[in-house]
C-alpha positions, 0 to 999 in steps of 0.5 A, a space after each residue: 945761426 940768427 933766427 935761434 939767437 933770436 927765438 933763444 932771446 925773445 923775451 916776454 911782453 911783462 920783460 919787453 915793457 921793462 926794457 922800455 920802461 927803462 931806456 926808452 926814454 932816450 932810445 925806441 924800442 919796436 917790438 916785433 912779435 906775431 899776430 893779436 899778441 898782445 903787443 899793443 897792451 904794452 901801452 895798458 901796461 906800461 900805463 900801470 907801472 907809469 901813472 902820471 904818463 899819458 897815454 898815446 897811440 898813433 895809428 900808422 897804418 892810418 897815416 899819409 905824410 900830409 897826416 903827420 904835419 899840416 901848416 898854421 896859416 895863421 902863423 904867416 901874419 903873427 911870424 911872418 912864417 908858416 908855422 907846422 902843426 903837428 898831429 894829435 896823436 903824436 902827443 907832440 903839443 901836450 905839456 908833460 911826459 907822455 908814452 906813445 906808441 907806434 903802432 903797427 909802424 912795419 906796415 905804413 906808408 913808407 913817407 910815414 917811416 921816413 918822417 917818423 925818424 926823427 922823432 923815433 931818435 931824438 925825439 923831434 919833429 919840425 920846432 917840436 921837442 917831447 918831453 924828456 921822460 916822455 917814452 917811445 916805443 913801436 911794435 911791428 908783426 914778423 916779417 915771415 908773416 907775410 901782411 905786409 910789415 917791413 921796415 928799410 934797415 936806415 930805420 930798423 938802425 935807429 931802433 933796438 928791435 927785439 923778438 916777443 915771444 908767443 905767450 903761453 898758455 899760462 900766462 894766458 890763463 893768469 891774464 885771463 883770471 884777472 881780467 874775466 876770462 870766459 872759465 870754459 875758455 880757460 880750462 880749453 886753454 889750460 887742456 890746449 896749449 897748442 893753442 898759444 903754437 907760433 906758426 914758427 914752430 910747426 913746418 906743417 901746417 895741418 899739425 896746429 889746425 888751430 893757429 894762423 899758418 901762413 902756408 894755409 891761408 885760414 879766414 878765423 883761427 886762434 891767438 891770445 886777440 881772437 880768444 878774448 873775443 871769443 870770451 865776449 859771445 860765450 859770456 853772451 851765450 843764453 842769448 842765441 841757440 848753439 848753431 848762433 854760438 856755433 857758426 860767432 866762434 867759428 868765425 872768430 877762432 876757426 872751425 876746428 877752433 870752435 867745434 871743439 871748445 864747443 865740445 869743452 862746453 858742454 861740460 858746463 852743465 857738469 858745474 855747481 852753480 857759485 849759489 849752490 857752493 855759496 848755500 851748500 857748500 858741503 853737498 854742492 854738487 863737485 865735477 866727475 871729469 879733471 876738465 870741468 873741476 878745471 873749470 870750477 877752479 878757474 870760474 872760483 878764482 875769477 869772480 871769489 869775494 870775501 862774503 863768500 871766500 869761507 864758502 869757498 874754502 870749506 868747499 875746496 877740499 872737496 875737491 882732487 889734491 891737484 884742483 887744490 894746487 891748480 887754487 893755491 898757486 892760481 892766488 900766489 900768483 904774482 899779479 893776483 889780483 884778489 890775491 890779499 883777500 885770500 891770503 888773509 883768509 883764516 881757513 885759506 892759512 889754516 889751509 896753508 899749513 897743512 898742505 903746503 907739500 902743494 903749492 909747486 903741484 902746479 902752476 896758476 
């Protein structure tokens, strides 16, 4: 029953960030979730919300008790006692508010976990206190993953522990468009939502050969983090042959994922070049497969610029209605970085007036 309730009330990364921003100056939120799902990226999301706060990353896995505070010998002469100086990664020496992320605290040395307890509850270590507006939060993996995360009860009781749900394929695509993820990888993710499944929903690991599963120790597997790495490799594919590319992808997202992705990448040959759309939208090639059309739309959403937006709007009606709807909903996504450029374009507004029935036909 407890596991069902946790899954039912698991939060997205955005929901967790909102929670931390609201209560993080008084209460420490511990975000617990699947590996490679973007938990550590929340510090940057909070930084966007709270631009006056300095971002401080504390890597709990690399610290021992002696790293938390060290004595200042000079203080013996000036104060007549030993004064302890905290580690700079805690940000206690800074003026003004900070966002302190205690990353991977579940894997920390037990002595380090104990040393963090007062900071977690009272925002203090020794004689040092954080600025009252400072935000503190922590991250850890699920204990069921079997990668060494453990939070003892007395530490958990000092925090608000929330579960982070696995990012689904459409959420990742929306993020990936703004992050410049390779368009073929975005298309592959659209066609394969199982890439983003959590192992907790897959009893038999053979049912999903792409993801991490504690019952089957795969050397490499798909996570949002490893997909980002695969995108970086794909963007440089003109520098090496297919064997090298495949080998690199196998070491990044696993054997099955790499093989399937490579088959998808080869469809990129069907895509019209961006230059052909810019120069001659009426005659630029229209892909024959739905997957290739999908890649054209995602590539455009990522690369779109006002200088050739009119050309794209001339090309768009040549695609099927599903692809047009995909583009429109991508533009309307709340965090699409180029939304204002498109929404103020005359040809787009004219198209939108004629095709508003397509807006809910697809998402992103």
